C-alpha positions in Angstrom: 0.0 0.0 -0.1 1.4 3.4 -0.9 1.8 6.3 1.6 -0.9 8.3 -0.2 -3.7 5.8 -0.2 -7.2 7.5 -0.3 -10.7 6.6 0.6 -14.1 8.0 0.1 -16.5 8.6 3.1 -20.0 9.9 3.7 -20.2 12.6 6.5 -23.3 13.1 8.4 -23.1 17.0 9.1 -26.3 17.2 11.1 -30.0 16.4 10.7 -30.4 16.3 7.1 -32.4 14.8 4.3 -30.5 12.2 2.2 -29.4 15.1 -0.2 -27.6 16.7 2.6 -25.0 13.9 3.2 -21.5 15.0 2.3 -19.1 12.8 0.3 -15.4 13.6 0.6 -12.0 12.0 0.0 -9.8 11.3 3.0 -6.6 9.5 3.7 -6.9 5.9 4.3 -5.6 4.7 7.8 -2.5 2.7 7.9 -3.1 -0.8 9.1 -1.5 -1.9 12.3 0.2 -5.0 13.3 -1.9 -8.1 12.2 -4.4 -5.9 10.2 -5.1 -5.9 6.6 -6.7 -3.4 4.1 -9.7 -4.5 2.0 -11.1 -2.8 -1.0 -14.8 -2.1 -0.6 -17.0 -1.4 -3.6 -20.3 -1.0 -1.8 -21.8 -0.5 1.6 -25.2 -0.9 3.0 -26.9 1.7 5.4 -28.4 0.2 8.6 -31.5 1.4 10.5 -29.4 2.9 13.2 -27.7 5.0 10.6 -31.0 6.2 9.1 -32.1 7.2 12.7 -28.8 9.0 13.2 -29.5 11.0 10.0 -32.8 12.1 11.6 -31.2 13.0 15.0 -33.3 10.1 16.6 -30.6 7.5 17.6 -30.2 7.1 21.4 -26.3 6.8 21.3 -25.0 8.7 18.4 -21.7 10.8 18.3 -21.9 14.6 18.0 -22.3 16.0 14.5 -20.4 15.9 12.2 -19.3 12.3 12.0 -18.9 9.4 9.6 -21.4 6.7 10.5 -20.6 3.0 10.3 -19.9 0.0 12.4 
């Protein structure tokens, strides 16, 4: 893996409609000892993440954040 590996992430800036989600490029984290990097072509959206977008999830981080488990 090169030192300049990039990824695309979706940022939840606040309580927004789906059109308000922000897509940005970021540096990929460097894997640690015993870790690997996998290429991901698609990812689903969970019910909890939909609730976070609406500001209705009981244990969500403060805005803005990148959702995911």
